C-alpha positions as CSV (number, residue, x, y, z in Angstrom):
1,K,-33.3,109.6,109.8
2,N,-29.5,109.4,109.6
3,R,-28.2,107.2,112.5
4,G,-31.9,106.6,113.5
5,R,-32.1,103.6,115.8
6,D,-35.7,103.5,117.0
7,I,-39.3,104.0,115.8
8,T,-38.9,107.8,115.9
9,G,-36.7,107.5,112.9
10,L,-34.5,104.8,111.2
11,D,-31.8,104.7,108.7
12,C,-31.2,101.4,106.8
13,W,-28.8,99.9,109.5
14,G,-31.2,101.0,112.3
15,L,-33.9,99.0,110.6
16,V,-31.7,95.9,110.5
17,L,-30.7,96.4,114.2
18,C,-34.3,96.8,115.3
19,V,-35.7,93.9,113.4
20,Y,-33.0,91.5,114.5
21,K,-33.4,92.6,118.1
22,D,-37.2,92.5,118.1
23,I,-37.6,89.2,116.1
24,F,-34.6,87.2,117.0
25,G,-33.3,88.8,120.3
26,I,-30.0,89.4,118.5
27,D,-28.0,92.5,119.4
28,L,-26.1,93.3,116.3
29,P,-23.1,95.7,116.5
30,D,-24.0,99.2,115.5
31,L,-22.1,101.2,112.8
32,D,-20.3,103.3,115.4
33,N,-17.8,106.1,114.9
34,Y,-18.5,106.6,111.2
35,E,-18.7,109.9,109.4
36,V,-22.0,110.9,107.7
37,D,-20.4,110.8,104.2
38,W,-18.1,107.8,104.7
39,S,-19.3,106.0,101.7
40,Y,-18.6,108.9,99.4
41,K,-15.0,109.1,100.6
42,G,-14.4,105.6,99.2
43,N,-14.8,103.7,102.5
44,N,-16.7,100.4,102.4
45,Y,-17.5,100.5,106.2
46,I,-20.1,97.7,106.3
47,M,-18.1,95.2,104.2
48,E,-14.9,96.0,106.0
49,R,-16.2,95.6,109.6
50,Y,-19.4,93.6,109.8
51,T,-19.5,90.8,107.3
52,D,-17.5,88.5,109.7
53,E,-20.8,87.8,111.6
54,W,-22.5,86.9,108.4
55,E,-22.1,84.3,105.8
56,R,-22.6,85.2,102.1
57,V,-25.4,83.3,100.4
58,N,-26.2,83.0,96.8
59,K,-30.0,82.8,97.1
60,P,-31.6,85.0,99.6
61,Q,-34.2,83.8,102.1
62,E,-36.6,85.5,104.5
63,M,-34.7,87.7,106.9
64,D,-31.3,87.6,105.1
65,I,-29.6,91.0,104.6
66,V,-29.1,92.5,101.2
67,L,-26.3,95.0,100.8
68,M,-26.5,97.5,98.0
69,Q,-23.9,99.9,96.6
70,N,-23.8,103.4,95.5
71,K,-22.6,104.6,92.1
72,K,-19.0,104.4,93.3
73,G,-19.4,100.7,94.1
74,I,-19.4,101.2,97.9
75,S,-21.8,99.1,99.9
76,N,-23.6,101.8,101.8
77,H,-27.2,100.6,102.0
78,A,-28.8,97.5,103.7
79,G,-32.2,95.9,103.5
80,I,-33.9,92.9,104.9
81,M,-35.3,90.2,102.6
82,L,-38.9,89.2,103.0
83,D,-38.7,86.4,100.5
84,N,-36.4,85.7,97.5
85,K,-37.5,88.9,95.7
86,N,-38.9,91.4,98.1
87,F,-37.1,93.4,100.7
88,I,-37.7,96.3,103.1
89,H,-35.3,99.2,103.6
90,C,-35.2,102.8,104.6
91,P,-34.0,104.9,101.7
92,N,-35.2,108.3,102.7
93,A,-38.7,108.5,104.1
94,G,-39.9,105.6,106.1
95,V,-39.7,101.9,105.6
96,V,-40.2,101.0,101.9
97,L,-40.9,97.7,100.1
98,G,-38.6,97.0,97.2
99,K,-38.1,94.3,94.6
100,I,-34.5,93.1,93.9
101,T,-35.6,92.6,90.3
102,D,-36.4,96.3,89.8
103,K,-33.9,97.9,87.5
104,I,-32.8,100.4,90.1
105,W,-31.4,97.6,92.3
106,V,-30.3,94.8,89.9
107,D,-26.8,96.3,89.3
108,R,-26.4,97.7,92.8
109,I,-26.6,94.5,94.8
110,S,-23.3,93.7,96.6
111,G,-24.6,90.4,98.1
112,Y,-26.9,88.6,100.4
113,F,-25.9,87.7,103.9
114,R,-27.3,85.4,106.6
115,H,-26.4,85.9,110.3
116,K,-24.4,83.1,111.8
117,K,-26.7,82.8,114.8
């Protein structure tokens, strides 16, 4: 669900917000005041505004965030790493398990980020 922020429907950032709140008690900032099609207009909203709370890491660990980009190279999708290869995300219908080694994701990964708790 676009802009979904609870169990009635989540988008990818809503999943990140809920997991970090429920597991770590961390209230992450929401992606507020963005247009529905921001990423297709050339804006890199997540990378421009929210990576200051995160440190980029080379090798992902459990609960790190993976940012992925669309065909225009804009980071518009996020997931949560379960280990160094598997992640969960909300692409369209529900929470889905993915593998970063799958061809669909390999070239789309923008980076891995760990919260600076």
